[in-house]
PQR file with spaces between the fields and no chain letter, atoms N, CA, C, O and H, PARSE charges and radii, in Angstrom:
ATOM       1  N    MET     1     -14.652  300.776  160.734 -0.4000 1.5000
ATOM       2  CA   MET     1     -13.761  300.813  162.074 -0.0000 2.0000
ATOM       3  C    MET     1     -14.691  299.664  162.571  0.5500 1.7000
ATOM       4  O    MET     1     -14.315  298.496  162.678 -0.5500 1.4000
ATOM       5  N    SER     2     -16.161  300.192  162.915 -0.4000 1.5000
ATOM       6  CA   SER     2     -16.658  298.928  163.198 -0.0000 2.0000
ATOM       7  C    SER     2     -16.862  297.579  162.628  0.5500 1.7000
ATOM       8  O    SER     2     -17.746  296.835  163.054 -0.5500 1.4000
ATOM       9  H    SER     2     -16.466  301.140  162.829  0.4000 1.0000
ATOM      10  N    ARG     3     -16.109  297.275  161.732 -0.4000 1.5000
ATOM      11  CA   ARG     3     -15.799  295.782  160.782 -0.0000 2.0000
ATOM      12  C    ARG     3     -14.888  295.845  161.231  0.5500 1.7000
ATOM      13  O    ARG     3     -14.666  294.656  161.461 -0.5500 1.4000
ATOM      14  H    ARG     3     -15.391  297.879  161.386  0.4000 1.0000
ATOM      15  N    LEU     4     -13.702  296.611  161.748 -0.4000 1.5000
ATOM      16  CA   LEU     4     -12.108  295.690  162.487 -0.0000 2.0000
ATOM      17  C    LEU     4     -13.446  294.737  163.846  0.5500 1.7000
ATOM      18  O    LEU     4     -13.726  293.559  164.067 -0.5500 1.4000
ATOM      19  H    LEU     4     -13.882  297.577  161.562  0.4000 1.0000
ATOM      20  N    VAL     5     -13.974  296.286  164.507 -0.4000 1.5000
ATOM      21  CA   VAL     5     -14.497  295.734  166.015 -0.0000 2.0000
ATOM      22  C    VAL     5     -14.423  294.470  165.739  0.5500 1.7000
ATOM      23  O    VAL     5     -13.660  293.604  166.167 -0.5500 1.4000
ATOM      24  H    VAL     5     -13.747  297.243  164.327  0.4000 1.0000
ATOM      25  N    LYS     6     -15.813  294.407  164.514 -0.4000 1.5000
ATOM      26  CA   LYS     6     -16.646  293.273  164.835 -0.0000 2.0000
ATOM      27  C    LYS     6     -16.152  292.175  164.658  0.5500 1.7000
ATOM      28  O    LYS     6     -16.438  291.279  165.452 -0.5500 1.4000
ATOM      29  H    LYS     6     -16.432  295.111  164.166  0.4000 1.0000
ATOM      30  N    ALA     7     -14.963  291.837  163.189 -0.4000 1.5000
ATOM      31  CA   ALA     7     -13.742  290.805  163.329 -0.0000 2.0000
ATOM      32  C    ALA     7     -13.430  290.794  164.875  0.5500 1.7000
ATOM      33  O    ALA     7     -14.071  289.923  165.464 -0.5500 1.4000
ATOM      34  H    ALA     7     -14.731  292.565  162.544  0.4000 1.0000
ATOM      35  N    LEU     8     -12.644  291.512  165.630 -0.4000 1.5000
ATOM      36  CA   LEU     8     -11.629  291.673  166.551 -0.0000 2.0000
ATOM      37  C    LEU     8     -12.707  290.258  167.609  0.5500 1.7000
ATOM      38  O    LEU     8     -12.509  289.178  168.167 -0.5500 1.4000
ATOM      39  H    LEU     8     -12.123  292.219  165.151  0.4000 1.0000
ATOM      40  N    LEU     9     -13.758  291.162  167.361 -0.4000 1.5000
ATOM      41  CA   LEU     9     -14.804  290.223  168.266 -0.0000 2.0000
ATOM      42  C    LEU     9     -15.193  288.988  168.323  0.5500 1.7000
ATOM      43  O    LEU     9     -15.244  288.265  169.318 -0.5500 1.4000
ATOM      44  H    LEU     9     -13.918  292.039  166.908  0.4000 1.0000
ATOM      45  N    VAL    10     -15.584  288.650  166.794 -0.4000 1.5000
ATOM      46  CA   VAL    10     -15.492  287.641  166.152 -0.0000 2.0000
ATOM      47  C    VAL    10     -14.339  286.321  166.835  0.5500 1.7000
ATOM      48  O    VAL    10     -14.482  285.289  167.490 -0.5500 1.4000
ATOM      49  H    VAL    10     -15.542  289.238  165.986  0.4000 1.0000
ATOM      50  N    ILE    11     -13.383  286.956  166.332 -0.4000 1.5000
ATOM      51  CA   ILE    11     -12.195  286.369  167.056 -0.0000 2.0000
ATOM      52  C    ILE    11     -11.451  286.076  168.252  0.5500 1.7000
ATOM      53  O    ILE    11     -10.529  285.291  168.474 -0.5500 1.4000
ATOM      54  H    ILE    11     -13.267  287.795  165.800  0.4000 1.0000
ATOM      55  N    ALA    12     -11.963  286.748  168.838 -0.4000 1.5000
ATOM      56  CA   ALA    12     -11.854  286.648  170.457 -0.0000 2.0000
ATOM      57  C    ALA    12     -13.487  285.623  170.679  0.5500 1.7000
ATOM      58  O    ALA    12     -13.183  284.584  171.264 -0.5500 1.4000
ATOM      59  H    ALA    12     -12.711  287.386  168.657  0.4000 1.0000
ATOM      60  N    CYS    13     -14.113  285.643  170.553 -0.4000 1.5000
ATOM      61  CA   CYS    13     -15.274  284.916  170.779 -0.0000 2.0000
ATOM      62  C    CYS    13     -14.928  283.253  170.367  0.5500 1.7000
ATOM      63  O    CYS    13     -15.371  282.273  170.967 -0.5500 1.4000
ATOM      64  H    CYS    13     -14.360  286.487  170.078  0.4000 1.0000
ATOM      65  N    ALA    14     -13.799  283.237  168.894 -0.4000 1.5000
ATOM      66  CA   ALA    14     -13.743  281.795  168.287 -0.0000 2.0000
ATOM      67  C    ALA    14     -12.437  281.271  169.098  0.5500 1.7000
ATOM      68  O    ALA    14     -12.042  280.107  169.167 -0.5500 1.4000
ATOM      69  H    ALA    14     -13.439  284.033  168.406  0.4000 1.0000
ATOM      70  N    ILE    15     -11.848  282.471  169.718 -0.4000 1.5000
ATOM      71  CA   ILE    15     -10.857  281.942  170.529 -0.0000 2.0000
ATOM      72  C    ILE    15     -11.194  281.497  172.206  0.5500 1.7000
ATOM      73  O    ILE    15     -10.574  280.778  172.990 -0.5500 1.4000
ATOM      74  H    ILE    15     -12.169  283.416  169.662  0.4000 1.0000
ATOM      75  N    ILE    16     -12.308  282.183  172.321 -0.4000 1.5000
ATOM      76  CA   ILE    16     -12.497  281.306  174.048 -0.0000 2.0000
ATOM      77  C    ILE    16     -13.933  280.322  173.639  0.5500 1.7000
ATOM      78  O    ILE    16     -14.779  280.241  174.529 -0.5500 1.4000
ATOM      79  H    ILE    16     -12.812  282.767  171.685  0.4000 1.0000
ATOM      80  N    ILE    17     -14.048  280.012  173.083 -0.4000 1.5000
ATOM      81  CA   ILE    17     -14.870  278.737  172.706 -0.0000 2.0000
ATOM      82  C    ILE    17     -13.794  277.849  172.064  0.5500 1.7000
ATOM      83  O    ILE    17     -14.309  276.777  171.748 -0.5500 1.4000
ATOM      84  H    ILE    17     -13.360  280.078  172.359  0.4000 1.0000
ATOM      85  N    THR    18     -12.465  277.902  171.750 -0.4000 1.5000
ATOM      86  CA   THR    18     -11.726  277.256  171.216 -0.0000 2.0000
ATOM      87  C    THR    18     -11.314  276.533  172.921  0.5500 1.7000
ATOM      88  O    THR    18     -11.483  275.358  173.245 -0.5500 1.4000
ATOM      89  H    THR    18     -12.046  278.773  172.006  0.4000 1.0000
ATOM      90  N    ALA    19     -10.871  277.408  173.605 -0.4000 1.5000
ATOM      91  CA   ALA    19      -9.605  277.702  174.869 -0.0000 2.0000
ATOM      92  C    ALA    19     -10.916  276.916  175.865  0.5500 1.7000
ATOM      93  O    ALA    19     -10.452  276.571  176.952 -0.5500 1.4000
ATOM      94  H    ALA    19     -10.734  278.363  173.342  0.4000 1.0000
ATOM      95  N    ALA    20     -12.086  276.652  175.745 -0.4000 1.5000
ATOM      96  CA   ALA    20     -13.259  276.231  176.426 -0.0000 2.0000
ATOM      97  C    ALA    20     -13.123  274.802  176.217  0.5500 1.7000
ATOM      98  O    ALA    20     -13.105  274.034  177.179 -0.5500 1.4000
ATOM      99  H    ALA    20     -12.463  276.932  174.862  0.4000 1.0000
ATOM     100  N    LEU    21     -12.994  274.272  174.636 -0.4000 1.5000
ATOM     101  CA   LEU    21     -13.138  273.170  174.204 -0.0000 2.0000
ATOM     102  C    LEU    21     -12.116  272.367  174.908  0.5500 1.7000
ATOM     103  O    LEU    21     -12.026  271.508  175.786 -0.5500 1.4000
ATOM     104  H    LEU    21     -13.009  274.896  173.855  0.4000 1.0000
ATOM     105  N    LEU    22     -11.350  273.100  174.053 -0.4000 1.5000
ATOM     106  CA   LEU    22      -9.802  272.529  174.718 -0.0000 2.0000
ATOM     107  C    LEU    22      -9.810  271.936  176.249  0.5500 1.7000
ATOM     108  O    LEU    22      -9.747  270.745  176.556 -0.5500 1.4000
ATOM     109  H    LEU    22     -11.422  273.798  173.341  0.4000 1.0000
ATOM     110  N    CYS    23      -9.936  273.442  177.425 -0.4000 1.5000
ATOM     111  CA   CYS    23     -10.388  272.635  179.070 -0.0000 2.0000
ATOM     112  C    CYS    23     -11.151  271.266  178.856  0.5500 1.7000
ATOM     113  O    CYS    23     -10.864  270.103  179.141 -0.5500 1.4000
ATOM     114  H    CYS    23      -9.987  274.409  177.175  0.4000 1.0000
ATOM     115  N    ALA    24     -12.414  271.961  178.142 -0.4000 1.5000
ATOM     116  CA   ALA    24     -12.925  270.326  178.433 -0.0000 2.0000
ATOM     117  C    ALA    24     -12.395  269.150  178.312  0.5500 1.7000
ATOM     118  O    ALA    24     -12.391  268.356  179.252 -0.5500 1.4000
ATOM     119  H    ALA    24     -12.647  272.906  177.910  0.4000 1.0000
ATOM     120  N    ALA    25     -11.932  268.910  177.267 -0.4000 1.5000
ATOM     121  CA   ALA    25     -11.365  267.825  176.406 -0.0000 2.0000
ATOM     122  C    ALA    25     -10.116  267.687  177.354  0.5500 1.7000
ATOM     123  O    ALA    25      -9.882  266.509  177.627 -0.5500 1.4000
ATOM     124  H    ALA    25     -11.935  269.556  176.503  0.4000 1.0000
ATOM     125  N    VAL    26      -9.090  268.774  178.034 -0.4000 1.5000
ATOM     126  CA   VAL    26      -8.601  267.893  179.167 -0.0000 2.0000
ATOM     127  C    VAL    26      -8.924  267.386  180.267  0.5500 1.7000
ATOM     128  O    VAL    26      -8.247  266.591  180.919 -0.5500 1.4000
ATOM     129  H    VAL    26      -9.280  269.731  177.812  0.4000 1.0000
ATOM     130  N    MET    27     -10.255  267.931  180.606 -0.4000 1.5000
ATOM     131  CA   MET    27     -11.055  268.078  181.579 -0.0000 2.0000
ATOM     132  C    MET    27     -11.431  266.191  181.756  0.5500 1.7000
ATOM     133  O    MET    27     -11.551  265.643  182.852 -0.5500 1.4000
ATOM     134  H    MET    27     -10.805  268.576  180.077  0.4000 1.0000
ATOM     135  N    VAL    28     -11.526  265.661  180.760 -0.4000 1.5000
ATOM     136  CA   VAL    28     -12.363  264.823  180.035 -0.0000 2.0000
ATOM     137  C    VAL    28     -11.030  263.816  180.212  0.5500 1.7000
ATOM     138  O    VAL    28     -11.215  262.842  180.942 -0.5500 1.4000
ATOM     139  H    VAL    28     -11.428  266.106  179.870  0.4000 1.0000
ATOM     140  N    LEU    29      -9.632  263.975  179.573 -0.4000 1.5000
ATOM     141  CA   LEU    29      -8.633  263.190  179.473 -0.0000 2.0000
ATOM     142  C    LEU    29      -8.407  262.904  180.834  0.5500 1.7000
ATOM     143  O    LEU    29      -7.969  261.775  181.058 -0.5500 1.4000
ATOM     144  H    LEU    29      -9.481  264.766  178.980  0.4000 1.0000
ATOM     145  N    PHE    30      -8.696  264.030  182.300 -0.4000 1.5000
ATOM     146  CA   PHE    30      -7.854  263.450  183.447 -0.0000 2.0000
ATOM     147  C    PHE    30      -9.291  262.445  183.753  0.5500 1.7000
ATOM     148  O    PHE    30      -9.225  261.453  184.480 -0.5500 1.4000
ATOM     149  H    PHE    30      -9.053  264.947  182.118  0.4000 1.0000
ATOM     150  N    ALA    31     -10.023  262.700  183.361 -0.4000 1.5000
ATOM     151  CA   ALA    31     -11.072  262.408  184.129 -0.0000 2.0000
ATOM     152  C    ALA    31     -10.997  260.600  183.808  0.5500 1.7000
ATOM     153  O    ALA    31     -11.458  259.706  184.518 -0.5500 1.4000
ATOM     154  H    ALA    31     -10.076  263.505  182.770  0.4000 1.0000
ATOM     155  N    GLN    32     -10.514  260.518  182.955 -0.4000 1.5000
ATOM     156  CA   GLN    32     -10.766  259.358  182.399 -0.0000 2.0000
ATOM     157  C    GLN    32      -8.943  258.542  182.966  0.5500 1.7000
ATOM     158  O    GLN    32      -8.830  257.316  182.968 -0.5500 1.4000
ATOM     159  H    GLN    32     -10.139  261.244  182.378  0.4000 1.0000
ATOM     160  N    TRP    33      -7.939  259.306  183.313 -0.4000 1.5000
ATOM     161  CA   TRP    33      -6.683  258.695  183.406 -0.0000 2.0000
ATOM     162  C    TRP    33      -6.497  258.491  184.720  0.5500 1.7000
ATOM     163  O    TRP    33      -5.720  257.653  185.177 -0.5500 1.4000
ATOM     164  H    TRP    33      -8.030  260.302  183.311  0.4000 1.0000
ATOM     165  N    VAL    34      -7.364  259.422  185.528 -0.4000 1.5000
ATOM     166  CA   VAL    34      -7.236  258.942  187.142 -0.0000 2.0000
ATOM     167  C    VAL    34      -8.621  258.400  187.543  0.5500 1.7000
ATOM     168  O    VAL    34      -9.736  258.778  187.185 -0.5500 1.4000
ATOM     169  H    VAL    34      -7.995  260.102  185.156  0.4000 1.0000
ATOM     170  N    PRO    35      -8.317  257.584  188.239 -0.5600 1.5000
ATOM     171  CA   PRO    35      -9.303  256.316  188.350  0.2800 2.0000
ATOM     172  C    PRO    35     -10.905  257.147  189.642  0.5500 1.7000
ATOM     173  O    PRO    35     -11.868  256.449  189.959 -0.5500 1.4000
C-alpha cells in the first residue's frame, strides 16, 4: 500500500513539475512573440 502511495506521489510530482515547465516555456514564448 505504501509503495502504491509513494508511486502515486512521485507521478503527481512529475506531472506538476512537467506542467510548471510547460507553463514557463509558454510564458517565455509569449514574451518573445509579444513586443
